[in-house]
C-alpha positions in Angstrom: -32.8 -14.3 -19.1 -33.7 -11.4 -16.2 -36.7 -11.8 -13.8 -38.0 -9.1 -11.6 -38.6 -9.4 -7.8 -41.5 -7.2 -5.8 -40.2 -5.8 -2.3 -42.4 -4.2 -0.1 -41.1 -1.0 1.3 -42.6 1.7 3.3 -42.7 4.3 1.2 -40.9 6.9 3.4 -38.0 4.8 3.8 -37.9 4.2 0.2 -37.9 8.1 -0.2 -35.2 8.6 2.1 -32.8 5.6 0.6 -33.5 6.6 -3.0 -32.3 10.6 -1.8 -29.2 9.6 0.0 -28.2 7.1 -2.6 -28.7 9.9 -5.2 -26.2 12.1 -3.4 -23.6 9.6 -3.7 -24.8 9.0 -7.7 -25.9 5.6 -6.7 -29.1 4.1 -7.9 -31.4 1.6 -5.7 -31.8 -0.9 -8.5 -28.2 -1.0 -9.1 -27.3 -1.8 -5.1 -30.1 -4.2 -5.0 -28.6 -6.1 -8.1 -25.5 -6.1 -6.4 -27.2 -7.4 -3.2 -29.2 -10.1 -4.7 -25.4 -11.1 -6.6 -23.9 -11.7 -3.6 -26.8 -13.7 -1.5 -26.8 -15.7 -5.1 -22.6 -16.4 -4.4 -23.2 -17.0 -1.0 -26.2 -19.6 -1.1 -26.0 -21.3 -4.3 -23.3 -24.1 -4.1 -20.4 -23.6 -6.5 -21.3 -26.3 -8.6 -24.8 -25.2 -9.2 -23.3 -21.9 -10.3 -20.8 -23.4 -12.6 -23.2 -25.5 -14.6 -25.9 -22.6 -14.9 -22.8 -20.9 -15.9 -22.1 -23.5 -18.7 -25.6 -24.1 -19.9 -26.1 -20.4 -20.5 -22.9 -20.2 -22.4 -24.2 -23.0 -24.8 -27.4 -21.9 -25.3 -27.7 -19.5 -28.4 -30.5 -16.8 -27.5 -34.1 -17.0 -28.4 -33.4 -13.7 -30.4 -30.5 -15.4 -32.5 -32.9 -18.1 -33.3 -35.3 -16.4 -34.4 -33.1 -13.9 -36.7 -31.4 -17.2 -38.2 -35.4 -18.9 -38.9 -36.8 -15.8 -40.8 -33.4 -15.2 -42.7 -33.9 -18.8 -43.7 -37.0 -18.1 -44.7 -36.5 -14.9 -46.4 -33.6 -16.5 -48.4 -36.3 -19.3 -49.5 -38.6 -16.7 -50.8 -36.1 -15.3 -53.0 
């Protein structure tokens, strides 16, 4: 699951940043995501990152569970 983060930036600085990133065919949101990943790699201990990766790969998505339960309900109704 992804969450959003709100950051306050001076509007003139933000406009300039978006303009110059656009000239390089880059998007601010993508650059911020890359930077957030760098911060994560730098400050979260590797054993914690490994644990998060393991638990994320073992959990079926909520959408999968919901779809499976709806399908089983539909089969039981027939």
